[in-house]
C-alpha positions in Angstrom: 27.2 25.3 33.4 29.6 22.4 33.8 26.8 20.1 35.1 24.7 21.1 32.1 27.5 20.2 29.8 28.2 16.9 31.5 24.5 16.0 31.2 24.4 16.9 27.5 27.6 15.0 26.8 26.2 11.9 28.5 22.8 12.2 26.7 24.7 12.8 23.4 26.7 9.6 24.0 23.5 7.7 24.6 21.8 9.1 21.5 24.9 8.5 19.4 25.0 4.8 20.5 21.3 4.5 19.7 21.7 6.1 16.3 24.6 3.9 15.5 22.7 0.7 16.4 19.7 1.8 14.3 22.0 2.8 11.4 23.5 -0.7 11.5 20.1 -2.3 11.1 18.7 -2.8 14.6 15.3 -1.2 13.8 13.7 -3.0 16.7 14.9 -0.1 18.8 12.2 2.0 17.1 8.8 1.4 18.5 6.8 -1.0 16.4 3.9 1.3 15.6 6.3 3.7 14.0 7.2 1.0 11.5 3.8 -0.7 10.9 3.8 0.1 7.2 7.5 -0.1 6.5 8.2 -2.9 4.1 10.7 -5.6 5.2 12.8 -4.7 2.1 13.0 -1.1 3.2 13.9 -1.7 6.9 17.6 -1.1 6.3 17.0 2.1 4.4 14.4 3.2 6.9 16.9 2.6 9.8 19.6 4.6 8.1 17.4 7.5 7.3 15.8 7.5 10.8 19.2 7.4 12.5 20.3 10.6 10.7 17.9 12.6 12.8 19.4 11.0 16.0 22.9 11.8 14.9 21.9 15.4 14.3 20.5 15.5 17.8 23.6 14.0 19.4 25.9 16.4 17.6 23.8 19.4 18.6 24.0 18.2 22.2 27.8 18.0 22.0 28.0 21.5 20.5 25.6 23.0 23.0 27.5 21.4 25.9 30.8 22.7 24.5 29.5 26.2 24.1 28.1 26.1 27.6 31.6 25.6 28.9 32.6 29.1 27.9 30.7 30.6 30.9 27.4 31.6 32.3 26.9 34.9 30.6 23.6 35.6 28.9 25.1 35.4 25.3 26.8 32.1 26.0 23.6 30.6 27.6 21.4 31.8 24.8 23.8 30.5 22.1 24.0 27.1 23.9 20.3 26.7 24.2 19.7 28.0 20.7 22.1 25.3 19.3 20.3 22.6 21.3 16.8 23.8 20.1 18.0 24.1 16.5 19.3 20.5 16.6 16.1 19.3 18.2 13.9 21.0 15.6 16.1 19.7 12.7 16.0 16.1 14.1 12.2 16.2 14.5 11.9 17.4 10.9 14.2 14.6 9.7 12.1 12.1 11.7 8.9 13.4 10.4 10.0 13.2 6.8 11.3 9.7 7.3 8.1 8.6 8.9 6.0 10.2 6.2 8.0 8.6 3.5 8.3 5.1 4.9 5.3 4.7 7.3 2.8 7.3 6.1 3.2 9.4 9.3 4.2 9.0 12.9 1.3 6.8 13.9 -0.6 3.9 12.3 -3.1 6.1 10.4 -3.3 4.1 7.2 -5.8 1.3 7.0 
């Protein structure tokens, strides 16, 4: 489980850096079709809201990796994976809400 933890810590670091950059206003890191209908005046607010989901994902990866360091027993593995999946679901819900609010959905579906 050490390898699993190291991979999660590295991915969490990557997602944390990405989230921090987006939070500071670098919304160019988000694909252009996800911000087709985001008004220029709302870009900063959009970036901050979008980055919250990425922060949740990064934190859940850290917690999942930390839990995995407690061993390879079934309860530890299930708890670690559950924390990771819960973080993933929460971050997707946050992203979906942000996209619905600022862009009308995940894809360019408004004409």
